C-alpha positions in Angstrom: 93.8 91.6 94.1 97.0 92.3 92.2 98.2 90.2 89.3 101.6 90.0 87.6 101.2 89.9 83.8 104.3 88.5 82.1 104.4 89.4 78.5 106.1 86.5 76.7 107.3 87.1 73.2 108.4 84.6 70.6 111.2 85.6 68.3 110.2 83.1 65.6 106.8 84.8 65.0 106.2 87.8 62.7 105.2 90.8 64.8 104.7 93.2 61.8 101.0 92.9 61.9 100.6 93.2 65.6 98.4 96.1 66.9 100.2 98.8 68.9 100.4 98.3 72.7 99.8 102.0 73.7 95.9 101.9 73.3 95.8 98.8 75.6 98.0 100.6 78.2 95.9 103.8 78.1 92.6 102.0 78.3 93.5 99.9 81.3 95.3 102.9 82.9 92.1 105.0 82.6 90.1 102.3 84.2 92.6 102.0 87.1 93.3 98.3 86.2 96.9 98.7 85.1 99.0 100.0 88.0 102.6 99.7 86.6 104.6 98.1 83.8 107.5 98.3 81.5 109.2 96.7 78.5 112.4 94.7 79.1 115.6 94.6 77.1 116.1 91.6 74.8 117.4 88.3 76.3 120.8 88.9 74.8 121.2 91.7 77.3 120.4 89.6 80.3 122.9 88.3 82.9 122.3 85.1 84.7 123.8 84.8 88.2 124.3 81.6 90.2 126.2 80.9 93.4 127.8 77.4 93.7 130.0 76.5 96.6 130.3 80.1 97.6 131.5 81.2 94.1 129.5 83.7 92.1 129.0 82.3 88.5 127.9 84.9 86.0 126.7 84.0 82.5 125.8 86.5 79.8 122.4 85.7 78.4 119.1 84.4 79.7 118.5 81.6 82.2 117.1 79.3 79.5 117.9 79.2 75.8 114.4 79.3 74.2 112.6 81.0 71.4 110.1 82.3 74.0 111.2 85.0 76.5 109.7 87.6 78.8 109.5 90.9 76.9 107.9 93.0 79.6 105.6 93.0 82.5 102.4 94.7 83.8 100.9 94.9 87.3 97.1 94.7 87.2 94.6 95.2 90.0 91.4 93.3 89.3 88.5 92.0 91.2 89.0 88.4 90.0 91.3 86.2 88.0 88.7 86.1 85.2 89.0 89.9 84.9 92.8 89.7 84.8 92.6 87.0 82.1 90.2 89.1 80.1 92.7 92.1 80.3 95.6 89.8 79.3 93.7 88.5 76.3 93.3 92.0 75.0 97.1 92.7 75.0 98.4 92.8 71.4 101.3 90.5 72.2 98.8 87.7 73.0 98.2 87.4 69.3 101.8 86.4 68.6 103.1 85.2 71.9 101.7 84.3 75.3 100.6 86.1 78.5 101.3 84.6 81.9 98.9 85.8 84.6 100.0 85.1 88.2 98.4 86.4 91.4 100.6 88.4 93.9 101.5 86.7 97.1 98.9 88.4 99.4 100.5 88.4 102.8 101.1 92.2 103.2 99.0 95.0 104.6 100.9 98.0 103.3 98.4 100.6 104.5 98.3 99.0 107.9 102.1 99.0 108.1 102.2 102.7 107.2 99.6 103.5 109.9 101.6 101.6 112.4 104.7 103.6 111.4 102.7 106.8 112.1 101.7 105.4 115.5 105.3 104.9 116.2 105.9 108.6 115.5 103.2 109.4 118.0 104.7 107.2 120.7 108.2 108.5 120.0 106.9 112.1 120.4 105.1 111.2 123.6 108.3 109.9 125.1 110.6 112.5 123.6 112.7 109.8 122.0 114.6 111.3 119.1 116.2 108.0 118.0 112.8 106.3 117.7 111.6 109.2 115.6 114.6 109.2 113.2 114.3 105.4 112.8 111.0 106.1 111.0 112.9 107.9 108.2 115.0 106.7 105.3 118.7 107.7 105.4 118.1 110.0 102.4 114.8 111.5 103.6 114.0 115.1 102.8 112.1 116.9 105.5 110.7 120.4 105.3 109.3 121.7 108.5 108.9 125.2 110.0 110.6 126.7 107.1 113.8 124.6 107.5 114.9 121.9 105.0 116.7 118.9 106.5 118.4 116.6 103.9 119.0 113.1 105.3 118.3 111.3 108.5 121.5 112.6 110.2 120.5 116.2 109.5 117.1 115.5 110.9 118.6 113.8 114.0 120.7 116.9 114.6 117.8 119.3 114.2 115.6 117.3 116.6 118.3 117.0 119.2 118.8 120.8 119.1 115.2 121.7 119.3 113.7 118.9 121.4 112.0 120.1 124.5 111.1 116.7 125.8 107.8 114.7 125.4 105.3 116.2 123.0 101.6 115.4 122.6 100.9 114.3 119.0 97.3 113.8 118.1 96.4 112.6 114.6 93.0 114.2 113.6 92.9 113.0 110.0 95.1 110.6 108.1 94.6 109.5 104.5 97.0 107.0 102.8 97.3 106.1 99.2 99.6 103.1 98.4 100.9 102.3 94.9 103.3 99.3 94.9 106.6 100.3 96.6 105.6 104.0 97.2 102.8 105.6 99.2 101.6 109.1 100.0 99.9 110.3 103.2 98.0 113.5 104.1 97.4 114.2 107.7 96.1 116.9 110.0 98.0 116.7 113.3 97.8 118.7 116.6 101.1 118.9 118.6 100.9 120.8 121.9 98.5 123.4 120.6 99.9 123.7 117.1 97.7 122.5 114.2 99.8 121.1 111.3 99.2 119.8 107.8 101.6 117.0 107.0 102.2 115.6 103.5 104.4 112.5 103.6 106.0 110.2 101.0 106.9 106.7 101.9 109.0 104.0 100.3 109.0 100.3 100.8 112.6 99.8 102.0 112.7 96.0 102.0 111.3 94.7 105.2 109.5 97.9 106.2 108.1 101.2 105.0 110.1 104.4 105.7 109.4 108.1 105.3 111.4 109.5 102.3 109.8 113.0 102.1 107.8 115.0 104.6 106.4 118.6 104.3 105.0 120.2 107.4 103.0 123.4 107.3 100.7 125.2 109.8 97.1 124.6 109.1 95.0 127.7 108.4 91.8 126.2 109.8 
């Protein structure tokens, strides 16, 4: 289960005696609990945007004028809320500010979506559909295959159109996926019409769906 940890500072408290944050980051990172995080600029650098009656209203500064503010965030992956709370309590800022622990909205199956994207590639190859294949790639995708480098979906479309020989059998023999927030990596062993290929793929969560942003294809030696 993933949790968002909002690090809430208080500009009226003295932070001179606060312990450094780096040991907390390193310890949780080594344990695989902290997945991502970053400090934020001060509230004075914020811009608040509202739309009223179709008009965009921009205000320099934070949404609410308060002594407490969000100073940073961390994404934790824990087995339970209790474990997340324990991790939050060890954050140095908890001694002078507050930590808000909030579960992620769990309605996504990122690995499942990526595997379905790969199945779409298999179906597109089986029917020889170039457009269905290209639709699986981001507009800025980088593809290296058969010693050729294709930069962008348009270049890939052109290359596929020039080299396509019609329907191709694509059999996925192995497929391992690692997902980390909005990016993922896949390693696959694929057989296509007698050719055995190793494929390393980088994916990006592009809003409503995952897309391929990098792909490196080489012939398998065994």
